[in-house]
C-alpha positions, 0 to 999 in steps of 0.5 A, a space after each residue: 766798368 760798364 761798356 757797350 760797344 756797337 758795330 755793324 753799321 754802314 751805308 746801304 741802298 734802300 731795301 737792303 739789310 744790316 745786322 747791328 751788334 752790341 757787345 756788353 761787359 761790366 754788368 750781368 748782361 742776362 739780367 738787364 733789359 736791353 734796347 736800341 734807339 736811334 737819332 738822326 742829325 737835328 732830330 729827336 731820339 727815337 726808340 727802336 726796340 727793346 728786349 727783356 731778360 726773358 726774351 720778351 720784345 717790343 718794337 716801334 711801329 715804324 720798324 715792325 715787320 722789318 727789324 728784329 731785336 734779339 740777344 745771345 746771353 752766352 756772348 753778352 751780345 745784343 742784335 738788331 736785324 734790319 731788313 728792307 731799310 728805308 732812307 728814314 732809317 738813317 741815323 746813329 744807332 745806340 744800344 742801351 741797358 735799362 731797368 723798368 718796362 720796355 714801354 716806359 723806356 721807349 717813352 723815356 727815349 723819345 723825351 727831350 730829357 737826358 737819357 740815363 742808364 748804360 749806353 754805347 757810343 753808337 754805330 752809323 747807319 746810312 740808307 740811300 734811295 
């Protein structure tokens, strides 16, 4: 049974930092691309960042220079280090496992169609000004 469990969300002030974690089980973590996406109430999903099995990363323009995606294959854990948080970063953050390229997945995330693949239940991030 595949499980993705996010943690690390919270309420912070603008300019502060958070680190999200996603612990995976039930599939070969090291061989699957992983990513983070977010969704605020009433808004479309937004892809945040992705990482391939060999460690190649892609980040959305909105978070470049502030967010860093990484993983620890030995711990089956995906991370998202977030610095200089802004109120517009608020939302539910989800981790996901996917196949295909990161760019294709990021496009799929932002489409209105249901998102397939493995994903977690999310962790809430709230940034106040």
